[in-house]
C-alpha positions in Angstrom: -20.5 -2.1 -1.7 -18.8 -5.0 -3.5 -15.9 -5.4 -0.9 -16.8 -5.7 2.8 -13.8 -5.2 5.1 -12.6 -4.2 8.5 -9.1 -3.2 9.7 -6.9 -2.3 12.6 -3.6 -0.5 13.3 -0.6 -2.6 14.4 1.8 -2.0 17.3 4.5 -3.9 15.4 7.5 -1.7 14.1 7.2 -3.6 10.8 3.4 -3.4 10.1 1.3 -0.4 9.3 -2.2 -1.9 9.3 -4.0 -5.3 9.1 -7.3 -5.7 7.4 -9.6 -8.5 6.4 -12.7 -8.7 4.1 -14.6 -10.5 1.4 -15.9 -9.7 -2.0 -19.7 -9.7 -2.0 -20.0 -9.5 -5.8 -18.0 -9.2 -9.0 -16.8 -5.8 -9.7 -13.9 -3.4 -10.4 -12.6 -0.2 -8.8 -9.8 2.4 -9.1 -6.9 1.5 -6.9 -4.7 4.6 -6.0 -0.9 4.6 -6.1 0.6 3.1 -3.0 4.1 3.5 -1.6 3.7 0.6 0.8 3.9 -3.1 -0.2 1.5 -5.8 1.1 1.1 -9.4 1.7 -2.4 -10.6 0.7 -3.8 -13.9 1.8 -6.6 -15.0 -0.6 -9.1 -17.8 -0.2 -11.2 -18.5 -3.3 -13.1 -21.6 -4.5 -11.3 -23.8 -2.0 -7.8 -22.5 -2.9 -5.6 -20.5 -0.6 -2.6 -18.5 -1.8 -0.4 -15.8 -0.4 0.5 -12.8 -2.7 3.3 -10.3 -2.3 2.0 -7.1 -3.8 4.6 -4.4 -4.5 4.3 -0.7 -4.3 2.1 0.8 -7.0 3.6 3.8 -8.8 0.3 5.0 -10.4 -3.4 4.5 -10.0 -5.0 1.6 -11.9 -8.2 -0.3 -12.3 -8.5 -3.7 -10.6 -11.2 -6.3 -11.0 -12.3 -8.9 -8.6 -14.6 -11.9 -8.4 -17.3 -12.7 -5.9 -16.6 -15.0 -2.9 -13.0 -14.2 -2.1 -11.9 -14.0 1.5 -8.9 -11.7 1.9 -6.4 -10.7 4.6 -4.2 -7.7 3.9 -0.9 -6.9 5.7 0.4 -3.5 4.9 4.0 -3.1 5.9 5.6 0.1 7.1 8.0 2.0 4.8 11.5 0.7 5.2 10.4 -2.9 5.9 11.3 -5.3 3.0 12.1 -8.8 1.9 15.8 -8.8 0.7 15.3 -12.2 -0.8 12.7 -10.9 -3.4 14.1 -7.4 -4.1 11.8 -4.5 -3.6 12.3 -2.8 -7.0 11.5 -6.1 -8.7 8.1 -6.0 -7.2 7.1 -2.5 -8.3 3.6 -2.6 -9.9 3.6 -6.4 -9.6 2.1 -9.1 -7.5 3.8 -12.5 -6.9 2.0 -15.6 -5.7 4.3 -17.5 -3.3 4.4 -21.3 -4.0 2.2 -23.4 -1.7 3.9 -26.0 0.6 0.7 -27.7 1.9 -2.9 -26.8 2.5 -2.0 -24.4 5.3 1.5 -23.2 4.4 3.6 -21.7 1.7 7.3 -21.5 0.6 9.4 -18.4 1.2 13.2 -18.3 1.1 13.6 -22.1 1.2 11.3 -22.6 4.2 7.7 -23.5 4.7 5.6 -21.0 6.7 2.0 -21.4 8.0 -0.5 -18.9 6.6 -1.2 -16.1 9.0 -4.7 -15.1 10.2 -6.1 -11.7 11.3 -5.3 -12.3 15.0 -1.7 -13.7 14.7 -0.2 -11.5 12.0 2.2 -9.9 14.4 3.5 -13.4 15.6 3.8 -14.4 11.9 5.9 -11.3 11.1 8.0 -11.7 14.2 9.0 -15.2 13.0 10.0 -13.8 9.6 12.1 -11.1 11.3 13.8 -13.6 13.7 14.8 -15.7 10.6 16.2 -12.6 8.7 13.6 -13.1 6.0 12.0 -9.7 6.7 14.2 -6.6 7.7 13.7 -2.9 8.3 16.0 -0.1 7.4 15.4 2.9 9.8 17.1 5.3 7.4 13.8 5.4 5.4 11.8 7.0 8.2 14.7 9.3 9.1 14.9 10.6 5.5 11.1 11.2 5.2 11.2 13.1 8.5 14.1 15.3 7.1 16.6 14.1 9.7 20.3 14.7 8.7 22.3 11.6 7.8 25.9 11.1 8.8 26.7 9.0 5.7 27.2 9.9 2.0 24.1 11.0 0.2 24.7 8.4 -2.5 24.6 5.6 0.2 21.4 7.1 1.6 19.7 7.1 -1.8 20.8 3.5 -2.4 19.5 2.2 0.9 16.3 4.1 0.5 15.7 2.6 -3.0 16.7 -0.9 -1.7 14.1 -0.7 1.1 11.2 0.9 -0.7 11.8 0.5 -4.4 11.0 4.3 -4.8 12.9 7.5 -4.3 12.0 9.8 -1.4 10.9 12.5 -3.9 8.4 10.1 -5.5 7.0 9.1 -2.2 6.5 12.7 -1.2 4.7 13.3 -4.5 2.3 10.5 -3.6 1.8 11.9 -0.1 1.1 15.4 -1.4 -1.6 14.0 -3.7 -3.1 12.1 -0.8 -3.1 15.4 1.2 -4.8 17.2 -1.7 -7.4 14.5 -1.9 -8.1 14.8 1.8 -8.5 18.6 1.5 -11.0 18.3 -1.3 -13.0 15.7 0.6 -13.1 18.1 3.5 -14.8 20.7 1.3 -11.7 22.9 0.6 -12.0 24.5 -2.9 -9.8 23.4 -5.7 -7.9 26.7 -5.8 -7.3 26.7 -2.1 -6.2 23.1 -2.3 -3.7 24.1 -5.0 -2.2 26.6 -2.6 -2.3 24.5 0.6 -0.9 21.4 -1.0 1.9 23.4 -2.8 1.0 22.8 -6.5 1.9 25.3 -9.1 -1.6 25.7 -10.5 -4.8 23.8 -11.1 -3.5 21.7 -14.1 -0.6 20.6 -12.0 -3.0 19.5 -9.3 -5.2 17.7 -11.8 -2.3 15.8 -13.4 -1.0 14.7 -10.0 -4.4 13.5 -8.7 -5.1 11.6 -11.9 -1.7 9.9 -11.7 -1.7 9.0 -8.0 -5.4 8.9 -7.0 -7.1 8.1 -10.3 -9.6 10.9 -10.2 -9.7 14.6 -11.1 -10.3 17.2 -8.4 -13.9 17.7 -9.6 -14.5 13.9 -9.4 -13.1 13.7 -5.9 -15.4 16.5 -4.8 -18.4 14.8 -6.4 -17.7 11.4 -4.9 -17.3 12.9 -1.4 -20.7 14.5 -1.4 -23.6 12.6 0.1 -26.0 11.2 -2.4 -29.4 12.9 -2.6 -32.3 10.6 -1.9 -35.5 11.4 -3.8 -38.6 11.6 -1.7 
């Protein structure tokens, strides 16, 4: 494995997960589409920088070099940085300017780099200073709860907070569900039915777009490798 990592769930209402790792060698991998955005702290060759990585609308290939130490903060849907604009970050990553060896600039202020154990404290500071906000309407929409405001306003707020439409996020989630079914040993045809696709070509197109693999490739990759004796 070229990337060694560990992670944990967070009890913060703003954070989904926190993970850290390092790249053990040069390499590349397919990165699936992702509806959540991240902050990524990267240490490489004596340099430290903080990246804001927007939601990824499709799968893509990423490359990485050996020796990088990484910290990933995955934010919950509905959490966003108004100062940067969520839609402007789609399929992009932005390196925030450094302020000193242990800090960076964001919204006119210098902030200390977080570490694996104090991420929640770091995020709480951003929230208290109105740099990071969360719109509860996103979770309500995804759970199908009725809204007491105009549908146009709901769509605007959803796009503002996530950069994506609710329909597009549900398409991503359905592809992830189909991938999980295939990895559990469910047949392709049964996965088509259980995940709600029209037919096998529809499933294949969705998985290629959002996961980066065909159904047959997902099944093959999920099978244990045979060891010759």
